[in-house]
C-alpha positions as CSV (number, residue, x, y, z in Angstrom):
1,X,29.2,-25.9,34.4
2,X,26.2,-24.6,36.4
3,X,27.0,-21.1,35.4
4,X,27.1,-22.0,31.8
5,X,23.7,-23.7,32.1
6,X,22.3,-20.7,33.8
7,X,23.6,-18.4,31.0
8,X,22.2,-20.8,28.3
9,X,18.9,-20.9,30.1
10,X,18.8,-17.1,30.4
11,X,19.6,-16.7,26.7
12,X,16.9,-19.2,25.8
13,X,14.3,-17.3,27.9
14,X,15.4,-14.0,26.4
15,X,15.0,-15.4,22.9
16,X,11.6,-16.8,23.7
17,X,10.4,-13.4,25.1
18,X,11.7,-11.6,22.0
19,X,9.9,-14.0,19.7
20,X,6.7,-13.7,21.7
21,X,7.0,-9.9,21.7
22,X,7.5,-9.9,17.9
23,X,4.4,-12.1,17.5
24,X,2.3,-9.8,19.6
25,X,3.5,-6.7,17.7
26,X,2.9,-8.4,14.4
27,X,-0.6,-9.4,15.4
28,X,-1.3,-5.9,16.6
29,X,0.1,-4.4,13.4
30,X,-2.2,-6.5,11.2
31,X,-5.4,-6.0,13.2
32,X,-8.0,-5.1,10.6
33,X,-10.0,-1.9,10.7
34,X,-13.5,-2.2,12.0
35,X,-15.8,-3.7,9.3
36,X,-18.4,-1.1,9.9
37,X,-16.4,1.4,7.9
38,X,-16.7,-0.7,4.7
39,X,-19.2,-1.9,2.2
40,X,-18.6,-5.5,0.9
41,X,-19.9,-6.6,-2.5
42,X,-19.9,-10.3,-3.5
43,X,-17.7,-11.1,-6.5
44,X,-16.1,-14.2,-7.9
45,X,-13.9,-15.8,-5.3
46,X,-15.1,-13.6,-2.4
47,X,-15.8,-9.9,-1.8
48,X,-14.8,-6.5,-3.2
49,X,-14.4,-3.8,-0.5
50,X,-15.0,-0.1,-0.6
51,X,-15.5,2.8,1.9
52,X,-19.1,2.9,3.3
53,X,-20.9,6.0,2.1
54,X,-21.1,8.6,4.8
55,X,-18.4,7.1,7.0
56,X,-15.2,8.9,7.9
57,X,-12.3,6.5,7.8
58,X,-9.5,6.5,10.4
59,X,-6.1,7.8,9.2
60,X,-4.6,4.3,9.3
61,X,-6.5,1.7,7.4
62,X,-5.9,-2.1,7.5
63,X,-8.1,-3.9,4.9
64,X,-9.6,-7.0,6.5
65,X,-8.7,-10.4,5.0
66,X,-12.2,-11.9,5.3
67,X,-15.9,-11.0,5.5
68,X,-18.6,-13.5,6.2
69,X,-16.1,-16.4,6.1
70,X,-14.9,-15.5,2.5
71,X,-11.8,-13.7,1.4
72,X,-11.6,-10.1,0.5
73,X,-10.2,-10.4,-3.0
74,X,-10.7,-7.0,-4.6
75,X,-10.5,-3.3,-3.8
76,X,-13.6,-1.9,-5.7
77,X,-13.3,0.7,-8.5
78,X,-13.4,4.2,-6.9
79,X,-13.6,2.3,-3.6
80,X,-11.7,4.8,-1.5
81,X,-11.6,7.7,-3.9
82,X,-10.9,11.1,-2.2
83,X,-10.5,9.4,1.2
84,X,-8.5,11.1,4.0
85,X,-6.4,8.1,5.0
86,X,-2.7,8.4,5.5
87,X,-1.5,4.8,5.7
88,X,-2.9,1.7,4.1
89,X,-2.2,-2.0,4.6
90,X,-3.6,-4.5,2.1
91,X,-3.7,-8.3,2.9
92,X,-2.4,-11.1,0.8
93,X,-6.0,-12.2,0.0
94,X,-6.5,-9.2,-2.4
95,X,-5.8,-10.1,-6.0
96,X,-6.8,-6.9,-7.7
97,X,-7.0,-3.2,-6.9
98,X,-9.6,-1.5,-9.0
99,X,-9.4,1.6,-11.2
100,X,-9.3,5.0,-9.3
101,X,-9.5,3.0,-6.1
102,X,-7.4,5.4,-4.1
103,X,-7.1,8.2,-6.5
104,X,-6.7,11.8,-5.1
105,X,-6.3,10.7,-1.5
106,X,-4.4,13.9,-0.4
107,X,-2.9,12.5,2.8
108,X,-1.9,9.0,1.7
109,X,1.8,8.5,2.4
110,X,2.5,4.8,2.8
111,X,1.0,1.7,1.2
112,X,2.0,-1.8,2.3
113,X,0.8,-4.7,0.2
114,X,1.4,-8.1,1.9
115,X,3.2,-10.8,-0.1
116,X,1.4,-13.6,-1.8
117,X,-1.7,-12.3,-3.5
118,X,-1.9,-9.1,-5.5
119,X,-1.7,-9.6,-9.3
120,X,-2.9,-6.4,-10.8
121,X,-3.2,-2.7,-10.0
122,X,-5.9,-0.9,-12.1
123,X,-5.8,2.4,-14.1
124,X,-5.4,5.6,-12.1
125,X,-5.4,3.6,-8.8
126,X,-3.1,6.0,-6.9
127,X,-3.4,8.9,-9.3
128,X,-2.6,12.3,-7.8
129,X,-1.8,11.0,-4.3
130,X,0.7,13.7,-4.0
131,X,2.2,12.6,-0.7
132,X,2.5,8.9,-1.5
133,X,6.2,8.2,-1.2
134,X,6.4,4.7,0.3
135,X,5.0,1.7,-1.5
136,X,5.9,-1.9,-1.0
137,X,4.9,-3.9,-4.0
138,X,4.6,-7.7,-3.7
139,X,6.5,-10.2,-5.9
140,X,3.1,-11.6,-7.0
141,X,2.3,-8.4,-9.0
142,X,2.0,-8.9,-12.7
143,X,0.4,-5.7,-14.2
144,X,0.3,-2.0,-13.4
145,X,-2.4,0.0,-15.1
146,X,-2.1,3.3,-16.9
147,X,-1.5,6.4,-14.7
148,X,-1.6,4.1,-11.7
149,X,1.0,6.1,-9.8
150,X,1.0,9.3,-11.8
151,X,1.8,12.5,-9.8
152,X,2.8,10.7,-6.6
153,X,6.0,11.3,-4.5
154,X,7.5,7.9,-5.0
155,X,11.3,7.9,-4.9
156,X,12.2,4.3,-6.1
157,X,10.4,1.6,-8.0
158,X,11.3,-2.1,-8.3
159,X,9.4,-3.7,-11.1
160,X,9.9,-7.2,-9.6
161,X,10.5,-10.4,-11.5
162,X,6.8,-11.2,-12.1
163,X,5.8,-7.8,-13.4
164,X,5.0,-8.0,-17.1
165,X,3.2,-4.9,-18.1
166,X,3.4,-1.2,-17.1
167,X,0.6,1.0,-18.5
168,X,0.9,4.4,-20.3
169,X,1.8,7.3,-18.0
170,X,2.1,4.8,-15.0
171,X,4.7,7.0,-13.2
172,X,4.3,10.2,-15.2
173,X,5.0,13.3,-13.2
174,X,6.7,11.5,-10.3
175,X,9.2,14.3,-9.7
176,X,10.9,12.5,-6.8
177,X,11.5,9.3,-8.7
178,X,15.2,8.6,-8.6
179,X,15.6,5.0,-9.6
180,X,13.7,2.3,-11.5
181,X,14.6,-1.4,-11.7
182,X,13.1,-3.2,-14.6
183,X,12.8,-6.9,-14.0
184,X,13.4,-9.8,-16.4
185,X,9.7,-10.3,-17.3
186,X,8.7,-6.7,-18.0
187,X,7.7,-7.0,-21.7
188,X,5.6,-3.9,-22.1
189,X,6.1,-0.3,-20.9
190,X,3.4,2.1,-22.2
191,X,3.9,5.5,-23.7
192,X,5.1,8.4,-21.4
193,X,5.4,5.9,-18.5
194,X,8.2,8.0,-16.9
195,X,7.6,11.4,-18.5
196,X,8.0,14.4,-16.3
197,X,10.0,12.6,-13.7
198,X,13.2,13.6,-12.0
199,X,15.7,14.6,-14.7
200,X,18.5,12.5,-13.1
201,X,16.4,9.4,-12.8
202,X,18.5,6.2,-13.1
203,X,17.2,3.0,-14.8
204,X,18.5,-0.5,-14.1
205,X,17.5,-3.5,-16.2
206,X,17.9,-7.1,-15.3
207,X,20.7,-8.8,-17.3
208,X,18.3,-11.6,-18.0
209,X,15.7,-9.3,-19.7
210,X,14.9,-10.5,-23.2
211,X,12.8,-7.4,-23.8
212,X,14.6,-4.2,-22.8
213,X,18.1,-2.8,-22.8
214,X,19.6,0.5,-21.7
215,X,20.6,2.9,-24.5
216,X,22.2,6.1,-23.2
217,X,20.7,5.4,-19.8
218,X,17.1,5.0,-21.1
219,X,15.2,1.6,-21.4
220,X,14.7,0.7,-25.1
221,X,12.8,-2.3,-26.5
222,X,15.3,-4.8,-28.0
């Protein structure tokens, strides 16, 4: 019996250590980049963020959640245009990513957008980020602007259940794009949204979709 208690106690201690380690790692992973690299502009609901003119950003950027006690709710238009960053983490406080916000960032490979906040991605947001292959889109996302991911290296796209609109040329020229899942609420896909992509691209449509169906492997409006 004593041995069993010792084993149980040891297991409990190990689990606690594991949980604490995970918390520490998570906290470290989400430590925001120094505010001195950014410019904050007050907007409705909080602040919009952009790269401070003349500053060279670190390769890995974690957008802060707050500034002066208010939420960072937007990435400004052209906010990080032509930046040298390679990975990006966007917090759940951000509701909108502006037009051309990260366009032509030549080294950007991975973008993580935390669950719970983002509703819209603007026009040309990640346009011509030629190395961008890893993007985690949150379920809160509703709209994707025109040419938002054009000419990136994305391999798979899941247009989650809340996505409603996909702009013209949104994924045009994504030569690595192998599969696209179209969720039940996608009601609009703009012209040339998937032109110039992988010739063997596979489309999947939610069985509950009232808007689109597959015809010869291509999504067609019902």
